[in-house]
N, C-alpha and C positions, 0 to 999 in steps of 0.2 A: 746642260752642252753652252759651248768655249764659243765665241762669237771673237775672230779679230776688225777690230774698226782704228785705222787709224790712224792715228793723229793728224787734225784738218785737210784726213783726202772726204767729199760725199760719196758716201755707198747705202746702198738697201742692208734693212737686217729684213734678216724671212724671220716663222715659229712655226714650227708643222704643228699640225690642234686637226680631234678629230671632234667626231663627231656631233661639229657646227649644223643645229636645225635654223638660224638665221637669215632670211631675208628679207633682203630692204632696210637691214640697219648698215650703219653709220662706223665702220670703227676706224682704232687711231693708240699711237704708240703713247705709254709711259718709258721715255729714258732716263737713267738716273746717275750723272758722272759726275763723281765729286760732288756728292752734297748737291747738284744743281742738277732741278730738274730741270725736261722742257719734255713738247707735246706739241705730235707728228701723228701726220696722216695715217690712213691706215688698206690695203686691198685685199681681200682674201684672194688669192691668183692657185689652183691644183695643188690644194691642205695644207697652205698654206697664210696668212698674217703674213704682208706682205708693209713693211714700213717707210715709208716715202724716200726716198733718199735722201739721206743729213748730212749734212760738214762737222762732223763730231775734232771738238777741244778740249786737250786735257791737258795737267797742268802737275805729274805725279812727277820726281824727274827719273822715273823706276823705268820711263819713253811704255811704263805699263798701267792699266788702272782697270778696276772690277765694277763692274756695274748691274746696270737692273735693269731689267726691260719687261714690261707688264702692254700686256695686247688689254683692252677696253673694248668699249662698245657704247653708242647712243650719246658721245660726249664735246 
């Protein structure tokens, strides 16, 4: 799934999930852009893990960059 994240603009990331059996669990997102890893808190909303609004910055000359997002819990 591709997600567009503008450079320098705060934005939430929403990831669809299924079969979450966790209650009272703290969720977070590990976001890796240009080999820089950041942790942001997350919440569950309507079948999605929603990573907190964060301003993303990257230096790629192409105006786009590949990133990975990993949902984690109890971090």
